[in-house]
C-alpha positions in Angstrom: -29.4 -31.1 -2.2 -32.2 -29.1 -0.4 -29.8 -28.2 2.4 -27.2 -27.1 -0.1 -29.7 -24.9 -1.9 -30.9 -23.5 1.4 -27.3 -22.6 2.4 -26.8 -20.9 -1.0 -30.0 -18.8 -0.5 -28.9 -17.9 3.0 -25.4 -16.8 1.7 -27.0 -14.8 -1.1 -29.3 -13.0 1.5 -26.4 -12.4 3.9 -24.3 -10.9 1.2 -27.0 -9.0 -0.7 -25.5 -5.5 0.1 -22.1 -6.6 -1.2 -23.7 -8.2 -4.3 -25.5 -4.9 -5.0 -22.2 -3.0 -4.7 -20.5 -5.4 -7.1 -23.3 -5.1 -9.6 -23.3 -1.3 -9.4 -19.5 -1.1 -9.9 -19.8 -3.4 -13.0 -22.6 -1.3 -14.5 -20.7 1.9 -13.8 -17.8 0.6 -15.8 -19.9 -0.4 -18.7 -20.7 -4.1 -18.0 -24.5 -3.9 -17.8 -25.0 -6.4 -20.6 -22.9 -8.9 -18.7 -24.9 -8.3 -15.5 -28.1 -8.9 -17.4 -26.8 -12.0 -19.2 -26.0 -13.7 -15.9 -29.4 -12.8 -14.5 -28.2 -10.4 -11.8 -30.4 -7.5 -13.0 -32.7 -8.1 -9.9 -29.9 -6.5 -7.9 -29.9 -3.3 -10.0 -31.7 -0.5 -8.2 -35.2 0.2 -9.5 -34.3 3.8 -10.6 -31.5 2.4 -12.8 -33.4 -0.4 -14.5 -35.1 1.7 -17.1 -31.9 3.5 -18.1 -30.0 2.6 -21.2 -26.4 1.5 -20.6 -24.0 4.4 -19.9 -22.0 5.2 -23.0 -20.4 8.3 -21.6 -16.8 9.5 -21.9 -15.7 7.4 -18.9 -16.7 4.1 -20.6 -15.8 5.0 -24.2 -12.3 6.2 -23.6 -11.1 2.9 -22.1 -10.8 -0.5 -23.5 -12.7 -3.5 -22.1 -9.6 -4.9 -20.3 -8.9 -1.4 -18.8 -12.5 -1.1 -17.6 -12.4 -4.5 -16.0 -9.1 -3.8 -14.3 -10.6 -0.5 -12.9 -13.7 -2.4 -11.7 -11.6 -5.0 -9.9 -9.4 -2.3 -8.3 -12.5 -0.5 -7.0 -14.0 -3.8 -5.6 -11.1 -4.3 -3.2 -8.8 -7.1 -1.9 -10.5 -10.2 -3.2 -10.9 -8.9 -6.7 -7.4 -7.5 -6.8 -6.0 -10.9 -5.7 -8.2 -12.6 -8.4 -6.9 -10.2 -11.0 -3.3 -10.9 -10.0 -4.0 -14.7 -10.3 -5.6 -14.2 -13.7 -2.6 -12.1 -14.9 -0.6 -15.3 -14.8 -3.1 -17.2 -16.9 -3.0 -15.6 -20.4 -3.9 -19.0 -21.8 -7.3 -18.6 -20.2 -8.1 -14.9 -20.5 -5.8 -13.8 -23.5 -2.7 -11.7 -23.1 -4.6 -8.4 -23.4 -6.4 -9.0 -20.2 -3.4 -10.6 -18.5 -1.2 -7.6 -19.3 -3.8 -5.2 -18.0 -4.3 -7.1 -14.8 -0.5 -7.0 -14.1 -0.9 -3.3 -13.6 -2.9 -3.9 -10.4 -0.8 -3.1 -7.4 -1.5 -4.8 -4.1 -1.0 -1.5 -2.2 -3.8 0.0 -0.1 -3.9 2.6 2.7 -2.8 1.1 6.1 -5.4 0.5 8.8 -5.2 2.3 12.1 -2.1 1.5 14.2 -4.2 1.2 17.3 -6.1 -1.6 15.7 -2.9 -3.3 14.7 -1.6 -3.1 18.3 -4.9 -4.5 19.5 -4.8 -7.5 17.2 -1.1 -8.3 18.0 -1.7 -8.1 21.7 -4.8 -10.3 21.4 -3.0 -12.9 19.2 0.1 -13.0 21.4 -2.0 -12.8 24.6 0.3 -10.3 26.2 1.0 -6.6 26.3 3.4 -5.4 23.5 5.6 -3.8 26.2 6.3 -7.3 27.5 7.5 -8.5 24.0 9.1 -5.5 22.3 11.5 -2.9 23.7 10.5 -0.7 20.7 7.5 -1.0 18.3 7.1 1.4 15.4 3.3 2.2 15.1 3.7 3.7 11.6 3.7 0.6 9.2 6.5 0.4 6.7 4.3 -1.4 4.2 0.6 -2.1 3.7 -1.1 -4.5 1.3 -4.7 -5.8 0.9 -4.2 -8.7 3.4 -1.7 -7.4 6.0 0.6 -4.6 7.0 4.1 -4.7 8.4 5.6 -2.9 11.4 9.2 -2.7 12.5 10.1 -3.6 16.1 12.9 -4.6 18.5 12.5 -7.6 20.7 13.3 -7.4 24.5 16.3 -9.6 23.7 17.6 -6.9 21.2 16.9 -8.6 17.8 15.5 -6.3 15.1 12.3 -7.8 13.7 9.3 -7.1 11.5 5.8 -7.8 12.6 3.3 -8.8 9.9 -0.3 -8.4 11.0 -3.5 -9.3 9.2 -6.2 -6.6 8.4 -9.2 -6.7 10.7 -12.0 -9.0 9.4 -10.1 -9.7 6.2 -10.9 -13.4 6.4 -14.6 -12.8 6.6 -14.5 -10.2 3.8 -12.6 -12.6 1.5 -14.8 -15.6 2.4 -17.9 -13.6 1.5 -16.4 -12.5 -1.8 -15.4 -16.1 -2.6 -19.0 -17.2 -2.0 -20.3 -14.4 -4.3 -17.7 -15.3 -7.0 -18.7 -18.9 -6.9 -22.3 -17.9 -7.4 -21.3 -15.7 -10.4 -19.2 -18.5 -11.9 -22.3 -20.9 -11.7 -24.5 -18.2 -13.3 -21.9 -17.7 -16.1 -21.9 -21.5 -16.8 -25.7 -21.5 -16.8 -26.4 -18.4 -18.9 -23.2 -18.0 -20.9 -22.3 -21.6 -22.1 -19.3 -20.4 -24.0 -17.7 -19.4 -20.7 -16.9 -23.1 -20.2 -13.8 -22.5 -22.4 -12.0 -20.7 -19.6 -13.6 -22.7 -16.7 -14.9 -19.9 -14.3 -15.6 -22.4 -11.5 -12.0 -23.7 -11.8 -10.6 -20.2 -11.7 -12.6 -19.3 -8.5 -11.5 -22.6 -6.9 -7.9 -22.0 -7.7 -8.2 -18.4 -6.4 -9.8 -19.6 -3.2 -7.0 -22.1 -2.5 -4.3 -19.5 -3.3 -5.8 -16.7 -1.1 -6.5 -19.0 1.8 -2.9 -20.0 1.8 -1.9 -16.4 2.0 -4.3 -15.9 4.9 -2.7 -18.9 6.8 0.2 -17.3 8.6 1.1 -20.5 10.4 1.6 -22.2 7.0 3.7 -19.2 5.8 5.9 -19.5 8.9 6.4 -23.2 8.1 7.2 -22.3 4.5 9.9 -19.9 5.6 11.4 -22.5 8.0 11.5 -25.0 5.2 13.3 -22.6 2.9 15.8 -21.9 5.6 16.6 -25.6 6.0 16.9 -26.0 2.2 19.4 -23.1 2.0 21.3 -23.8 5.2 24.4 -24.6 3.1 24.1 -21.8 0.6 25.9 -18.8 2.0 24.7 -16.3 -0.7 21.0 -16.7 0.1 19.4 -15.5 3.4 16.0 -16.5 4.7 14.7 -14.6 7.8 14.5 -16.4 11.2 10.9 -17.0 12.2 10.0 -16.5 15.9 7.5 -19.4 16.1 6.6 -18.6 19.7 5.5 -15.2 18.6 3.6 -16.2 15.4 -0.1 -17.1 15.1 -2.8 -17.4 12.5 -2.9 -13.6 12.1 0.6 -12.4 13.2 4.1 -13.3 12.1 7.2 -12.1 13.8 10.4 -12.6 11.8 14.0 -11.3 11.5 14.1 -7.8 10.0 16.2 -7.4 6.9 17.9 -4.2 5.8 18.7 -4.3 2.2 18.2 -2.8 -1.3 15.5 -4.0 -3.6 16.9 -6.1 -6.4 15.6 -3.8 -9.1 17.2 -0.7 -7.5 20.1 -0.6 -10.0 21.7 2.7 -8.8 21.9 1.6 -5.2 23.3 -1.8 -6.2 26.0 -0.1 -8.3 26.7 2.2 -5.3 27.4 -0.9 -3.2 30.0 -2.0 -5.8 28.3 -5.3 -6.5 28.8 -7.2 -9.8 25.3 -7.2 -11.3 26.0 -10.1 -13.6 27.1 -12.2 -10.7 24.1 -11.1 -8.6 21.7 -12.2 -11.4 23.4 -15.6 -11.5 23.1 -16.0 -7.7 19.4 -15.2 -7.7 18.6 -17.5 -10.6 20.8 -20.3 -9.1 18.7 -20.1 -6.0 15.4 -20.4 -7.9 16.5 -23.2 -10.1 17.7 -25.1 -7.0 14.2 -24.7 -5.7 12.5 -25.9 -8.9 14.9 -28.6 -10.0 16.3 -29.9 -6.7 13.9 -29.1 -3.9 10.6 -29.3 -5.7 9.5 -26.4 -3.4 9.7 -22.8 -4.7 9.0 -19.2 -3.7 6.3 -18.3 -6.2 6.1 -14.5 -5.6 9.5 -13.2 -6.6 8.6 -9.6 -7.3 11.4 -7.1 -6.6 9.9 -6.1 -3.2 10.4 -9.6 -2.0 14.1 -9.9 -3.0 16.7 -7.8 -1.2 20.4 -7.3 -1.9 22.8 -6.9 1.0 26.1 -5.0 1.0 28.1 -8.3 0.9 26.4 -9.3 -2.3 24.1 -11.9 -0.7 20.4 -12.1 -1.5 17.5 -12.2 1.0 14.0 -13.6 0.3 10.8 -12.3 1.9 7.1 -13.2 2.0 6.5 -16.9 1.8 2.7 -16.9 1.5 2.6 -18.1 -2.1 4.7 -21.2 -2.8 4.7 -24.0 -5.4 5.1 -27.7 -4.9 6.4 -30.1 -7.6 6.3 -33.9 -7.7 9.5 -35.7 -8.8 7.8 -36.7 -12.1 6.8 -33.1 -12.8 10.3 -31.8 -12.0 11.8 -34.3 -14.4 9.3 -33.3 -17.2 10.0 -29.6 -16.7 13.8 -30.3 -16.8 13.2 -32.3 -20.0 11.3 -29.4 -21.5 14.1 -26.9 -20.6 16.8 -29.2 -22.2 14.7 -29.8 -25.3 14.3 -26.0 -25.7 18.0 -25.4 -25.0 19.0 -28.1 -27.6 16.4 -27.1 -30.2 14.9 -30.5 -30.0 11.2 -29.8 -30.8 10.2 -33.4 -31.1 11.3 -34.0 -27.5 9.7 -30.8 -26.4 6.3 -31.9 -27.8 6.7 -35.4 -26.2 7.2 -33.6 -22.9 4.0 -31.6 -23.4 2.2 -34.8 -23.9 3.8 -36.4 -20.8 2.8 -33.2 -18.8 -0.9 -33.8 -19.7 -1.2 -30.6 -21.7 -2.8 -32.4 -24.6 -6.4 -33.6 -24.6 -6.8 -37.4 -24.9 -9.1 -37.3 -27.9 -6.8 -35.7 -30.4 -4.9 -37.3 -33.3 -1.4 -37.3 -31.7 0.5 -37.6 -35.0 -1.4 -34.7 -36.6 -1.1 -32.7 -33.4 2.7 -33.2 -33.3 3.1 -32.1 -37.0 1.0 -28.9 -36.6 2.5 -27.9 -33.2 6.0 -28.5 -34.3 5.5 -26.3 -37.4 4.2 -23.5 -35.1 6.9 -23.9 -32.5 9.7 -23.8 -35.0 8.2 -20.6 -36.4 8.0 -18.9 -33.0 11.1 -20.2 -31.1 13.7 -20.8 -33.8 14.3 -17.0 -34.5 15.1 -16.5 -30.8 18.3 -18.5 -31.1 19.8 -16.0 -33.5 19.4 -12.9 -31.3 20.5 -11.7 -27.9 18.1 -11.8 -25.0 18.0 -8.0 -24.9 16.5 -8.0 -28.4 13.6 -10.2 -27.5 10.2 -8.4 -27.4 8.8 -10.5 -24.5 5.2 -9.1 -24.5 5.0 -10.0 -28.2 6.6 -13.4 -27.7 4.2 -14.2 -24.8 1.3 -13.2 -27.0 2.4 -15.6 -29.7 2.8 -18.4 -27.2 -0.7 -17.7 -25.7 -2.3 -17.8 -29.1 -0.5 -21.1 -29.8 -1.9 -22.6 -26.5 -5.4 -21.4 -27.5 -5.1 -22.6 -31.1 -4.1 -26.1 -30.2 -6.3 -26.4 -27.1 -3.5 -27.1 -24.7 -4.6 -27.5 -21.0 -2.0 -25.8 -18.8 -2.0 -27.0 -15.2 -1.9 -24.3 -12.5 1.5 -25.5 -11.2 3.1 -25.0 -14.6 1.6 -21.5 -14.9 3.0 -20.7 -11.5 6.5 -21.8 -12.6 6.1 -19.8 -15.9 5.1 -16.7 -14.0 8.0 -17.1 -11.6 10.6 -17.7 -14.3 9.3 -14.7 -16.4 9.6 -12.4 -13.4 13.1 -13.7 -12.7 14.0 -13.3 -16.3 12.8 -9.7 -16.2 14.8 -9.0 -13.1 17.9 -10.8 -14.5 17.8 -8.7 -17.7 17.6 -5.5 -15.6 20.7 -6.5 -13.8 22.5 -8.0 -16.9 21.1 -7.2 -20.4 22.7 -10.5 -21.7 21.1 -12.7 -19.1 19.1 -15.7 -20.4 17.0 -17.7 -18.0 16.8 -20.8 -20.3 20.6 -21.0 -20.6 21.0 -20.5 -16.8 18.5 -23.4 -16.2 20.4 -25.8 -18.5 23.0 -27.2 -15.9 20.2 -27.8 -13.4 17.9 -29.5 -15.9 20.8 -31.6 -17.3 21.7 -32.8 -13.8 18.1 -33.8 -13.0 17.8 -35.6 -16.3 21.0 -37.5 -15.7 19.7 -38.5 -12.3 16.6 -39.8 -13.9 18.8 -42.0 -16.2 20.9 -43.4 -13.3 20.6 -47.1 -12.6 19.1 -46.5 -9.2 16.4 -44.3 -10.7 15.6 -46.8 -13.4 15.3 -49.6 -10.8 13.0 -47.5 -8.7 10.8 -46.8 -11.7 10.7 -50.5 -12.6 9.6 -51.3 -9.0 6.8 -48.7 -9.3 5.6 -50.1 -12.6 5.6 -53.7 -11.2 3.6 -52.4 -8.2 1.1 -50.6 -10.5 0.8 -53.8 -12.6 0.1 -55.9 -9.5 -2.6 -53.5 -8.4 -4.2 -53.6 -11.9 -4.3 -57.4 -11.9 -5.7 -57.5 -8.4 -8.3 -54.8 -8.8 -9.6 -55.5 -12.4 -11.6 -58.7 -11.5 -13.2 -56.8 -8.6 -14.2 -53.9 -10.8 -15.6 -56.2 -13.5 -17.6 -58.1 -10.9 -19.0 -54.9 -9.5 -19.9 -53.7 -13.1 -21.7 -57.0 -13.8 -23.7 -56.9 -10.6 -24.9 -53.4 -11.4 -25.7 -54.4 -14.9 -27.9 -57.4 -13.7 -29.7 -55.0 -11.3 -30.3 -52.4 -14.0 -28.2 -49.8 -12.0 -26.1 -48.6 -15.0 -27.2 -45.2 -16.2 -26.2 -43.3 -19.3 -26.0 -39.5 -19.0 -26.6 -37.7 -22.3 -26.0 -34.0 -22.5 -27.2 -32.6 -25.9 -24.9 -29.7 -26.8 -26.8 -26.4 -27.0 -30.1 -27.7 -25.5 -29.8 -25.6 -22.4 -29.4 -22.4 -24.5 -32.4 -23.4 -26.7 -34.6 -24.0 -23.6 -33.5 -20.6 -22.2 -34.3 -18.8 -25.5 -37.7 -20.5 -25.7 -38.4 -19.6 -22.0 -37.4 -16.0 -22.7 -39.6 -15.8 -25.8 -42.6 -17.3 -24.1 -42.2 -14.8 -21.2 -42.1 -11.9 -23.6 -45.1 -13.2 -25.4 -47.1 -13.6 -22.1 -45.9 -10.1 -21.1 -47.1 -8.7 -24.4 -50.5 -10.3 -24.0 -50.9 -8.8 -20.5 -50.0 -5.3 -21.9 -52.5 -5.8 -24.7 -55.2 -6.9 -22.3 -54.6 -3.8 -20.1 -54.8 -1.6 -23.2 -58.1 -3.3 -24.3 -59.6 -3.1 -20.8 -58.6 0.6 -20.4 -60.2 1.4 -23.8 -63.4 -0.2 -22.7 -63.4 1.8 -19.4 -62.7 5.0 -21.3 -65.6 4.3 -23.7 -67.9 3.8 -20.7 -67.2 7.4 -19.6 -68.1 6.7 -15.9 -66.5 7.5 -12.6 -64.1 10.3 -11.7 -62.0 11.8 -14.5 -58.5 13.0 -15.2 -57.6 15.0 -18.3 -61.2 14.4 -19.5 -60.8 10.6 -19.3 -62.1 8.1 -16.6 -59.3 7.8 -14.0 -59.2 4.0 -14.0 -58.9 3.9 -17.8 -56.2 6.6 -17.9 -54.2 4.8 -15.1 -54.5 1.6 -17.1 -53.1 3.3 -20.3 -50.2 4.7 -18.2 -49.4 1.3 -16.7 -49.6 -0.3 -20.2 -47.2 2.4 -21.6 -44.6 1.8 -18.8 -44.8 -2.0 -19.2 -44.6 -1.8 -23.0 -41.6 0.6 -22.8 -39.9 -1.8 -20.4 -40.5 -4.7 -22.8 -39.2 -2.7 -25.8 -36.0 -1.7 -23.9 -35.5 -5.3 -22.9 -35.8 -6.4 -26.6 -33.4 -3.6 -27.8 -30.8 -4.5 -25.2 -30.9 -8.2 -26.2 -29.8 -7.1 -29.7 -32.5 -9.3 -31.3 -35.4 -7.5 -33.0 
């Protein structure tokens, strides 16, 4: 424990400049109260500590979600990536914040081409002239983690070269350390923050961004997709040149196509947009319902359309994995939704683990079914183009919060993917409906689950689980009895609200002690002034006058602190 604390202190010291920058940005965007609540005020510059919070035009004319989005944008790559992750979790942060965070674009100015050339040469351990017959130094795209250059191999193939930003791993790692510290402070000083699990969010963000930084894993993902779609002629996955790919550089086949949301260009190519939407969705539902491995970042820049009507996928840093059981449960949910079977839909929610174990299941089913019918039933009587999706998502988010559903990150990743696909599909074809398109795949998977072979396999698994239970239970009971006899069984009791009470008492006692010190200085200064000895300033003994000044400053600081707390 001591070593862990020492490491934390070292990390805090190492990152103190960055912490001060983060604190200043939050204060500038009107989050001073948050900074003080999580006890980060020690990083506020001294000249700013005695100022009241800025309530100027910059703060007042923007909503809180807008201000938080602007702060994250100013803080750079890590916070932009965190906001993008949070934008897919309206169940945790509410739809207002999620909608605002979706506006954050992962586009930043490119870093110098000379540095890119230096990194590529260092990673490939050879001069670029020995690898490429042509290398375009001006990047075609730049994001917070990497930028992309076009090139031609010595063997004549057109490729793109994706290269990581200098020191981006260290920058993101330092920010993750700081975010973890802030998450712990939130749990300590803002107990209500447990509702959205700040430590869990940072951990999920850490795993996601580390995957994006691992170019070797991204190359493997692309190769896996290429194998999965080897027999699908309408879907193209770029060739990865493994011998030219490292942790920080990927060289892959260069695609020349039209972004899938560029409707005028697609029309100019004479491609049937309805058929194109169906091809794209078929590819994604194959990933979700058949492969259990899906491309989880399907924004329009990562999906290209070629002149022959085929579709190309790019950027494989963010992917989702699904277990066979989870695939079957998702398929069951789609079919229940498609067939208006709300009882089956709720049973699937329970199987997926969305429902807490301590609820009254029957009462939960009744209440949730009533809400689901009210929200979903009207959608069956209108066309997809008439659906107000922001309003619909807001209703579903409120439903999740109301019933305390716990949505796993894998499901949120699928939801985000399907929503983006649905939006792209509706741009291509106003009558497109993702749920209807998913039905054949879901039905096929459910039929497979009900096949004799699948039932026999499940029975074998259950028998194996029962065997392990019968074998392990006596051992566990024996271990429990031995601990009981040695008095090694401990009960942990955590009274709700006790931490907050202790903090409030501690804060009050500190203020009381501070007030006594101020009063003592005033009394002492008064005695010194009455003695009328020593050098004088403004007709008063200097020491007494200085004492009054110090008491005034400390008293003013105490008064400001009390006013900011909102408790008089």
